[in-house]
C-alpha positions in Angstrom: 18.7 14.7 49.6 17.2 18.3 49.4 13.9 19.6 48.2 15.3 20.7 44.6 17.3 17.3 44.1 13.7 15.1 44.6 11.5 18.4 42.8 14.4 17.5 39.6 14.7 13.9 40.3 10.4 13.4 39.9 10.0 15.8 36.5 13.2 13.5 34.9 10.7 10.2 36.0 7.9 12.4 34.7 9.9 12.8 31.3 11.3 9.7 30.8 7.7 8.1 30.9 6.0 10.5 28.6 6.4 9.4 24.5 7.2 11.7 22.4 3.6 12.1 20.1 4.5 10.7 16.8 3.9 13.2 13.8 1.4 11.6 11.9 2.4 10.1 8.1 1.6 11.2 4.9 -1.6 8.1 4.2 -2.6 9.0 7.9 -3.2 13.2 7.5 -4.6 11.9 3.8 -6.8 9.6 4.7 -8.2 11.7 7.7 -9.1 14.8 5.1 -10.2 12.1 2.6 -12.4 10.9 4.6 -14.1 13.9 6.3 -15.0 14.8 2.6 -16.3 11.6 2.1 -18.5 12.4 5.5 -19.4 15.7 4.9 -20.5 14.3 0.8 -22.8 11.7 2.4 -24.4 14.5 4.8 -24.9 16.8 1.8 -27.0 13.9 0.0 -29.3 13.6 2.5 -30.0 16.7 4.2 -31.8 19.8 2.7 -31.6 23.4 3.2 -28.2 25.4 4.0 -27.1 22.2 6.0 -26.7 20.4 2.8 -25.0 23.2 0.8 -22.7 23.7 4.0 -21.8 19.9 3.9 -21.9 20.3 0.2 -19.0 22.9 0.3 -16.6 20.4 2.3 -17.6 16.9 0.6 -17.2 18.2 -3.0 -13.7 17.8 -2.9 -13.6 14.0 -1.9 -12.5 13.1 -5.6 -8.9 15.1 -5.1 -8.7 13.6 -1.3 -8.7 10.1 -2.7 -6.3 10.9 -5.2 -3.8 11.7 -2.2 -4.8 8.8 -0.3 -3.9 6.6 -3.2 -0.7 8.1 -3.7 0.5 8.1 -0.4 -0.7 4.2 -0.3 1.5 3.5 -3.7 4.7 6.1 -3.5 7.0 5.6 -1.0 7.9 9.2 -0.9 7.6 10.5 3.1 6.0 13.3 1.4 3.5 14.6 -1.4 4.5 16.5 -4.5 3.7 20.3 -4.4 2.0 19.9 -8.1 -0.1 17.0 -6.4 -1.0 19.0 -3.6 -1.8 22.1 -5.7 -4.2 19.8 -8.1 -5.9 18.8 -4.8 -6.7 22.0 -3.6 -7.8 23.4 -7.1 -10.8 20.2 -7.3 -11.2 21.4 -3.9 -11.9 25.5 -4.0 -13.8 25.5 -7.7 -15.6 22.6 -6.3 -16.7 24.5 -3.4 -16.7 28.1 -5.7 -19.4 25.7 -7.7 -21.6 25.2 -5.2 -21.5 29.0 -3.2 -21.5 31.1 -6.9 -25.3 31.9 -7.8 -26.4 29.4 -10.2 -26.0 30.6 -14.4 -23.4 33.5 -13.1 -20.2 33.5 -15.1 -18.1 32.5 -12.2 -20.1 29.4 -11.2 -20.0 28.2 -15.3 -16.2 28.9 -15.1 -15.5 26.9 -11.2 -18.0 24.5 -12.5 -15.6 23.9 -15.9 -12.5 24.0 -13.8 -14.0 21.5 -11.1 -15.0 19.1 -13.7 -12.1 19.1 -15.9 -9.7 19.0 -12.4 -12.1 16.6 -10.9 -11.7 14.8 -14.0 -7.9 14.6 -13.6 -8.0 13.4 -10.2 -10.1 10.5 -11.3 -7.8 9.5 -13.9 -5.0 9.7 -11.9 -6.0 7.6 -9.5 -6.7 4.5 -11.5 -2.8 5.2 -12.9 -1.3 5.1 -9.1 -1.3 1.6 -8.7 0.7 0.5 -11.6 3.1 3.5 -11.7 5.5 1.3 -9.7 4.6 -2.0 -10.4 7.1 -4.1 -10.4 7.5 -8.3 -11.3 9.1 -8.8 -8.2 6.1 -7.6 -6.0 4.7 -9.5 -3.2 1.5 -11.5 -4.4 -0.6 -10.1 -1.5 0.9 -6.5 -3.1 -0.1 -7.6 -6.0 -3.7 -8.6 -5.3 -4.1 -5.7 -3.6 -3.8 -3.4 -6.2 -5.8 -5.1 -8.4 -8.8 -5.1 -5.5 -8.2 -1.4 -5.0 -8.2 -0.9 -8.8 -11.3 -2.9 -9.3 -13.5 -1.2 -6.3 -12.5 2.2 -7.1 -13.6 1.4 -10.9 -16.9 -0.1 -9.8 -17.6 3.4 -7.5 -16.9 5.5 -10.1 -19.3 4.3 -12.3 -22.3 3.7 -10.0 -21.8 7.4 -8.5 -20.0 9.7 -11.4 -20.9 8.0 -14.8 -25.0 7.4 -13.8 -25.5 4.4 -15.0 -28.5 3.8 -12.8 -31.6 4.1 -14.7 -33.5 6.3 -12.2 -36.0 8.2 -14.4 -37.3 11.6 -13.8 -39.4 13.3 -10.8 -38.3 13.9 -7.0 -38.2 10.1 -6.2 -35.5 9.9 -8.8 -34.0 12.5 -7.5 -33.9 11.0 -3.9 -33.0 7.4 -5.1 -30.3 9.2 -7.0 -28.9 11.1 -3.9 -29.0 7.7 -1.9 -27.3 5.6 -4.4 -24.5 8.4 -4.6 -24.4 8.7 -0.3 -24.2 5.0 -0.6 -21.0 5.0 -2.9 -19.8 7.6 -0.5 -20.1 5.4 2.5 -18.4 2.2 0.5 -15.5 4.9 -0.5 -15.1 5.7 3.0 -14.7 2.4 4.5 -12.6 1.6 1.6 -10.2 4.5 2.6 -10.3 3.3 5.9 -9.3 -0.3 5.2 -6.8 0.4 2.4 -5.0 2.6 5.0 -5.4 -0.3 7.4 -3.9 -2.4 5.1 -1.0 -0.2 3.9 -0.3 -0.2 7.9 0.3 -3.4 8.3 1.9 -4.2 5.0 4.3 -1.0 4.9 5.9 -0.3 1.5 9.3 0.0 0.9 11.1 2.9 0.3 12.1 4.1 -2.9 15.0 1.7 -4.2 18.1 3.7 -6.2 18.3 3.1 -9.6 19.8 -0.4 -10.2 23.1 -0.9 -11.8 23.5 -2.6 -15.5 25.0 -6.2 -15.0 28.8 -6.2 -15.9 30.4 -9.4 -17.4 32.2 -9.5 -14.1 28.9 -9.5 -12.2 27.6 -12.2 -14.2 30.9 -14.8 -13.3 30.3 -13.4 -9.6 26.8 -14.3 -9.7 27.5 -18.2 -11.2 30.0 -19.3 -8.9 27.5 -17.8 -5.9 24.5 -19.9 -7.2 27.1 -23.0 -7.7 28.1 -22.3 -3.4 23.9 -22.1 -3.0 23.3 -25.2 -4.7 26.7 -27.1 -3.4 26.9 -26.1 0.5 22.8 -25.8 0.8 23.6 -22.1 2.0 19.8 -21.3 2.6 19.5 -23.8 4.9 21.9 -21.5 7.1 19.3 -19.3 9.3 22.8 -17.6 10.7 24.1 -17.0 6.7 25.4 -13.5 6.7 26.3 -11.3 3.8 30.0 -11.0 4.9 30.8 -14.7 5.4 29.3 -15.6 1.7 31.8 -13.1 0.8 34.9 -14.2 2.7 34.7 -17.5 1.5 34.1 -16.2 -2.6 37.3 -14.1 -1.9 35.5 -11.0 -2.7 34.5 -7.7 -0.7 31.0 -7.8 0.5 30.4 -4.9 -1.5 30.9 -6.8 -5.2 28.9 -9.3 -3.5 25.7 -7.1 -3.0 26.5 -4.9 -6.0 26.6 -8.5 -7.8 22.9 -9.9 -6.1 20.9 -6.2 -7.4 22.7 -6.0 -10.9 22.9 -9.6 -11.8 20.2 -11.2 -9.9 17.2 -9.0 -9.4 17.1 -9.2 -5.8 17.1 -5.7 -3.8 19.7 -7.3 -1.0 20.9 -10.0 0.2 18.2 -11.3 2.4 15.6 -11.1 -0.3 17.5 -13.7 -2.2 18.7 -15.8 0.3 14.6 -15.7 2.0 14.0 -16.2 -2.0 15.3 -19.1 -2.3 14.2 -20.8 1.1 10.4 -19.8 0.7 10.6 -21.7 -2.7 12.0 -24.7 -0.6 9.1 -24.7 1.5 6.9 -24.1 -1.2 7.9 -27.9 -2.5 7.7 -29.1 0.7 4.5 -27.9 1.5 3.2 -29.1 -1.6 4.4 -32.8 -1.2 1.9 -35.0 0.0 4.9 -37.7 1.2 6.0 -34.8 3.2 5.1 -35.5 7.4 6.9 -32.8 9.1 5.2 -29.6 10.8 5.3 -26.5 9.6 8.2 -25.4 12.1 10.3 -28.2 11.1 10.0 -27.2 7.6 10.6 -23.7 8.5 14.0 -25.0 10.3 14.9 -27.0 7.3 14.3 -23.8 4.9 17.4 -21.6 6.9 14.7 -19.9 9.2 15.2 -19.5 13.0 11.8 -19.3 13.7 8.0 -19.7 12.9 6.6 -16.0 12.6 10.1 -14.6 10.0 8.9 -17.9 8.2 5.1 -16.9 8.5 5.6 -13.5 7.6 8.1 -14.3 4.5 6.2 -16.7 3.4 2.8 -14.6 3.1 4.7 -11.5 1.6 5.8 -14.0 -1.1 2.8 -16.3 -1.8 -0.1 -14.3 0.0 -1.0 -16.8 2.2 -0.3 -18.7 4.9 2.4 -21.6 4.9 -1.2 -24.0 6.0 -3.4 -22.5 3.2 -0.5 -22.9 0.8 -0.1 -26.6 2.2 -3.7 -27.5 2.2 -4.5 -25.5 -0.9 -1.4 -27.2 -3.3 -2.3 -30.7 -1.8 -5.9 -30.7 -2.5 -5.4 -29.5 -6.0 -3.1 -32.2 -6.2 -5.6 -35.2 -5.1 -8.3 -33.6 -7.2 -6.3 -34.6 -10.8 
């Protein structure tokens, strides 16, 4: 092998070993900006003089960036809407201008009023985001996350924005107010990072296309499908595929898929079959007479291994199979 070939082979090996950098996602970017804004807000409250003013210029837009985090948490789109970015930018720009403009001047008053209006809009919209795409079929853990997010955010707004603390007057009261607001900003920073971590572990499903309305044919096919599910115990078969079910029904695969979506209300075949598997698992786990292990119950309900069973069970109930069995049997024994 010549020296040129050797060099080429070495460069190719290095190229294979290098992994391309993954672009940061929408949630990562908005969470990073919001976290930096919260940190600057905290420093602005704790420091004095020019340093406090500099950090205040950056931190004053925290409510707008926090709203973008909420949108990224609950909106499955890959990119944010232009109007949302504009509104967050208006919050940050008018807030910064109200800090930099001379006190009492026309520019400062206009910027301050615009900041109050845009910031208030961002605060209200943050409350709305968790419920814009709320669906009855959301997993229990997702529903609890959205409710906890809204409740925690309400507490932070009440503590930091609505001035509910009886602080009194004088320098000590001002200091106490700054400490309270800095503490609320610190709690907001922790909440943003915790929410982003949760979403990393529980990704939001991509937006589904509008569901087609069920027809009479869909209803008839759904009846046949449910009858086959009960008569042949389809859910207990771990290798079951939609193509096999369609062949047994004598229908094209796309018709079965449409029936599951339109008539039965599930996103796809796997969601539908796993729903029935988990329902059976919950009944077995709650039964005091059932002595099989969790792994044996997973196999009996149609799961090929414990990992997928645990994930599907947690998504449906918000708890592990072991915790569900303990709580269910404990509740029955206490009656």
